[in-house]
N, C-alpha and C positions, 0 to 999 in steps of 0.2 A: 504493500500500500504506500509505503514511503517513496519507493521508486516511481510509482505511478503519479504520485502528487508532484514530485520534482519534474517529471517528464511533462505533465500537464502544464505546470507553471512555465516551463521553458517554451512550450508550444504557444501558450497564451501571450507570452512576451514577444515571440516572433510575430504573432498575428497583429498585436498592437503596433509594432514597428512597421509591419507591412501595410497596415491600414493608414498610417501616417503618409505613406508613400504611394497610396492608391487613389484617394479621392482628390478631386481637383477644384480649385477656385476658378470660377468662370466670370471674368470681368464683364459687366454690363448685362448679365442675364437676370431674369426674375428669380426670386427665391421664395418658395412656399414655406411659411413658418408652421411648425407643429403647434397645436393648441388653438390656432385660429383658422387654419387653412386659407389664409390670406397672404398675398404678396407682402413680404417684410416691410413694415412701416416704421423705419428708424432713420429718417433722412436727416442730413446735416449734422450728424453726430459723430461719435467715436467709440472706440473699444477699450475696455479696461479688463485686466485679468485678475481674478480673485480666486485663490484656492484651486488652481488648475482648471478653472472654467473661464471662458471669455464672455464678457457681457457687452452687448451692443446697445447703446442708448441714443435715441434720436427722435425726430419729429414724426408724428402720425399725420399723414396727408390723405387718409382714406376718403375724406369727404371735402377736399378742397384745401385752400391755403390758410384759412382762419384756424386758430388754435383749437385742437381737439384733445390731445394728450401728449405727454412725453412717454414713450414706450421703452421697455427693457426686454431684451431677448438674451438667451444664454446658448452657448455652444461649446462642445469639447474640442472642436476641430476647425472652426471658422467656415465650415461648409454646410453643416446641418444645424438649423436654428430652431429654438423653442421659445414661444412667447411666455414670459414670466409674469409681468405686471405693468400697470400704468403708474409711473412715478409721480406725475402731476396730472390732474384731471381738470376738465372744464368747470369753472365756477360760475355763479350767477352774476358776478360783477367783478370789477377790479382788473389787475394785470392779467389774470388768467380767465377773464370773462369772455362772453361772446364777441366775435369779430375782432379779437385781439391777435397780435403777432407775437408768437413765442418760437424763436428759431435758434438753431445751432447750440443745443444743450451739450455741455461737456462736463465730465465728472473726474475729480481727482480725490485721493484719500489723504487726510491729514493725520500723520502719525502721532501728533501730540494730543489732539482732541479726540482721536478715534472716530472721526466723522467723515462721511463721504460728502463732498461739497460740489454742488452743481452751479455753474454760471451759464446764463443764456441771454440772448437778445430779446428785449421786451419793447413792444412798440404798439402804436395805434394802427388802424387799418391803412392809413395814408402815410405811414412811416414818419410821422411828424414828431415823435417823442424821442427816439434814438437813445434808449436806456439799456442798462445791463441789470439783470435780476439774479438773485442767488437763492439757493435752497439747500437743506442739509438732511442727512439720513444716517441712521446707525448701521444700515446695511446697504450694499451697492444697489440691490434691486428691490429695496423696501419702499415704504411710503416716505416721500420727502416733504419736509416742512418748508413752505415758501417764506422767505424773509423780507422781500421787498425789492425795489429797483431804484437805481440812481443813474445820473449821467456822471460817470467816473471822473473825479477831480474837476467836475463842471464841464466836461467835454462830451460831445456826441459819442455814442457807442452803437455800432450797427453789427455787421458780421463780427463775431468774436470767437476766441478759443482760449484754452488754458495751457500753461506749461509749468510742470513741476521739475525743478532742477535736481541734480544729484545730491545737493546739500539739504534738500527738503523745502527750500524757498519756492514760492509759487508766484506766477505772473499772469496777468490778464492781457491778452493780445486783442486789440480792437481797432476798428475802423472809425476814425473821426473825420468825417467828410470835409469839415471846414479846415482842419489843420494837417491831416495826414494819418497814415497808419502808425500805430503806437504800441509800445510795450509799457505796462504799468505794474509796479510791484504790489502784491497783496500782503495783508497783515499775517501774522503768524497763524491765526486761525482761519485764514483764507476768506474771511467774510467782508473785509473792507479793503478798498483800493487806497494804498498808502501814498505812493509817490511815483512820478514819471521816471522811466528808465531810458527809453529811446523813442525818438520821433523821426519817421521818414518824412522829409519835407515836401515830397512830391504830392501836391494836392489833387483830390478827386481821381486818384489813380488806382489804389490797391485795396483789396478786401480779402476775405476768406483765408486768413493767415494760419499758419501752423509752424511750430518750432520742433526740431528734432536735434538732439545732441549726440554727436558721434565722436567719442574720445573727448578731446578738448575743443572741438569745433561745433559751433551752433549753426544749424541750417535753418534759415527762415524761408518758408514757402508762402506764396500768395498768388492771387488772381487779379488780373485787370478787371475793371468794371464794365460789364456788357450785359447787365440785366440777367435774365435766366439763360441767356445763350452763352456757350462756352468760348474760351479764348486760350491762347498759349500761356499757361501759368508759368511762374518765374520763381527763382530762388536767389538768395545771397547768403554769405557766410561771415562769421566773425569768431574770434576767440573770447569775446566778452559780450554780454547782452547790452552793455552800454556803448558798444561800438569801438572802433569804426567798423562798419559793415561794407562788404565788397559791393561792386556793381551788380545789378540784377541780370540774371541770365535764364534762358529756358532750360528745362530738364527733360522734357519729352520731345518727340520728333517735331521740328519746326513746321508749323502749318497744320498740325493734327488737332489743334485746339485741346491739347492734353487728352487726346483720344476721346474727345467729346465729353469732357468732365470738368468739374471745378473742385479745387482742393477743399476737403472737409476736415481731414486730420492726417497726421503722419504719426504712426505708432510703432512701438518696438514689440514685435512678436517673437519672444524667445531669442532675441538677437538679430532677427530679420527686420530691417526697416521696411514698413509697408505703407504705401500711399493709399489713402481712402478718399476717393472722389465721388461726387454725386453727378449722375447724368440726368440733369433736370429735364422734365417734360412739361413745359410751362402751360400747355393747354389742358393738361390733366396730370396734376402733380403726383397723384397716387401711383401713377405708372412709372415714376422716376426710378432708376436703377442705380446700382453701386458698382463703381470701377475700382477694384482693389488690385494693386500691382506691387511687385517688389521693387524697391529702389536700390540702385547701386551707388554707394557712397565711397569715394576714394579721395583722401586729402580734403580739398575744398571743392570737389567736383561731384555733382549729383546727376545721374542719368536714369532714365526709365524707358524701357521698351514696351511696346504694346504686345499683348499675348492673348491668344484664343483661350488658353487654359494654362494653369501652372500648379505645381505641387508644393505644399508647405509641409515639411517634415518637422513636426514639433519635437519629436524625441531628439533629433540631432541639432535642432536650431538652424536648419538650412532650408533652402528652396531649390527647386529644379524646374526646367520647362516641362510642360505637360506632354503626354504621349500623343502620337498620331491617332487618327480616328477613322472608323468606317462610317459611311453615310447612307444607310439604307433609306430608300425613298418610300414614302407612304403609298404611292400609286403603283408600286412594283406588283407585277403579276403573281409573285410568290406570296403576297399578303392576302388575307381573307377579310372581306367586307360582309356585314350582315345587317338585316333589319333597316334598310334604307340608306346606310352610309354609302357615299358614292364619290367618284372622281369629279373634280371641278377645275375649271381654268383659273390660273393664278399667275399673272404675268411676272410677278416678282419672285415667285417660288422657284426652287431648283427643279428643272425639268418642266417649268411653266404649268405644273399641276399640283393639286393637293387633294386631300380627302376630307369632305365635309359631311354634314348631317350625322355627326356622332352624338349619341345621346338623344334627348328630346323624348316626346311621347312614343315614337316608334322603337326607341332603344337601340339606335344604330351603334355598331362597333367596328373598329379597325384592329386587326391583329397582325403584328409583325411576327412571322413564324420562324425566322432563322436569324436572330440577332446574335452575332458571335463575339466571344471574348477569348483571348489566348490563355487566360488563367482564371481560376475561381477567386473572385475578389469583390469587395465593395467598391463601386466606381460611380462616377458622376456622368450621367447622360445629359446631353443637351437636346431639347425638343424644339424644333423650329415650327412655328405655328402662325396662324392668322386669326385674329378676333376682331371683327368689325363692329362690335357693340361699344357702348360708352362705359360699360362696367365689366368687371371680371367675369370670365367663364371658368368652369371647373370641369375636370375629368377625373374619373377613377382610373388610374393607370396600373394594370395588373401585371406584375413582373413575376414570371414563373409561379403563378398562382397566388401571389401576395399583392393586395391592393394598396395603392398610395394615392391620396388626394393631392392634385396639383392645381394651382391657380394660374390662370393665363390672363394677364392684363390686356387692355385694348391695344390694338396695333393701328398704324396709320397706313391707309391705302393698301397696296398689295405687297408691302415690305414686311417679311416675317420678323418676329422677335424670337428670342430663345428663353425657355424656362428650364430650370435644372431639376433633376431627379437623381438622388444618390441612393443606390440600391445594391444588394448583393447580386452578382452575376455568376452563372455557372461557367466552367471551362467548356468551350465549344458552343453549342446552340442554346439560345434562350428565346422564350416567347414573351412578347410584350403586347398587351391588349388595351386599347383605349375604349372606354365606355362612359356613359353619362353619369352624373353625380346628382343625387336627389331629384331626379326627373328633369334636370336642366340640359341645355345644349352644351356640348363641349366645343372646343375650338376646331378650326380646320387644321389638319396636320400636314405639314410639308415633308419633313424627313426627321430622322434621328441622327445624332452625331455621337458615336459610341467609342470610347477609348479602346484601343486594341489590347492594351495590357495595363 
């Protein structure tokens, strides 16, 4: 029995390590959260790790731009996410009342007070107040007590972020549109803005800032101001928060508009610097997605390549490019259609066809009968789809007999989007069936993108 226990433990350790290296982060794809079956609603936020779990805290945009709640999700791997709670909720009046702006919530832990401290942008619907608000909690994903809002040191505060230095001191990064982008020091309890640290004098220029410290070098990331539309984000460096700071430079491919995203945060994931960008969809903010990519930092240089998928190995504290994929088409003659599901024209789809009429009262289904994987592993499938509605559609996706509810946000025209599904796959052939969920219509399916290994 002792031998079996040791063998089992060794096997489980290998499986855990292999799992780290199997599932993929998919920049820009939609993510269905367990517990809500909704596309992840944590926009403009950041990630904090507590007791080996990662917590994503951000804005709920499910019903538009006005404040609804600040949401918290947890994940063991940054790929599969579970809804935990609403940290702040809509109130009858005040800063958190109807038609208010509550944006870019960021949380850091205060080692002295043992409190989690959140700062966020607080504003009126016409952005006329330009304030920063704060809240505290005893636990990272617990109920937060709202403390109020101010214009820090008497200056405007719009897009904001937090930075906690290695010595425990904390700073508010904020956009003052009258005077420029600024860094301000917080009090020891992180609840009061004490003093100015640095001001970039370029007026009306930069927002959406984030600081990452690599060794003795501070990297400041920011965005130009172009509304909800993306631009080529920039960075500069210094060996001190008080400056001098280097000239601004781009870190993503020039002209890519930071791969159609805006800086939300830059976080340290077990030693891997990770860019967290928001791909805002201004006409329907709930459909906005998340562009998470590894940053390469060397000396005073930051670079970031675009990736279809990539692997974060948490055990090793490293990352690697994702595997190649097979791309089985929904309209393939090897697949099976039933109960009214049928092939439709789709000019933007691969092969100019997709499969529609899945679900609904007839109960249409689409079955991929030979989805292959070179190994038995848990992996992340991308589902290319079309949803012409203004709200989410859902499907029950049955992989080798196990159902998974997947949310599909609205798409624009005939351009497919991707939703992710992380599931166990068998070595060799797998069967994946799309069917309706709760009697509703599923999306039109263009194709799957399945990691080879």
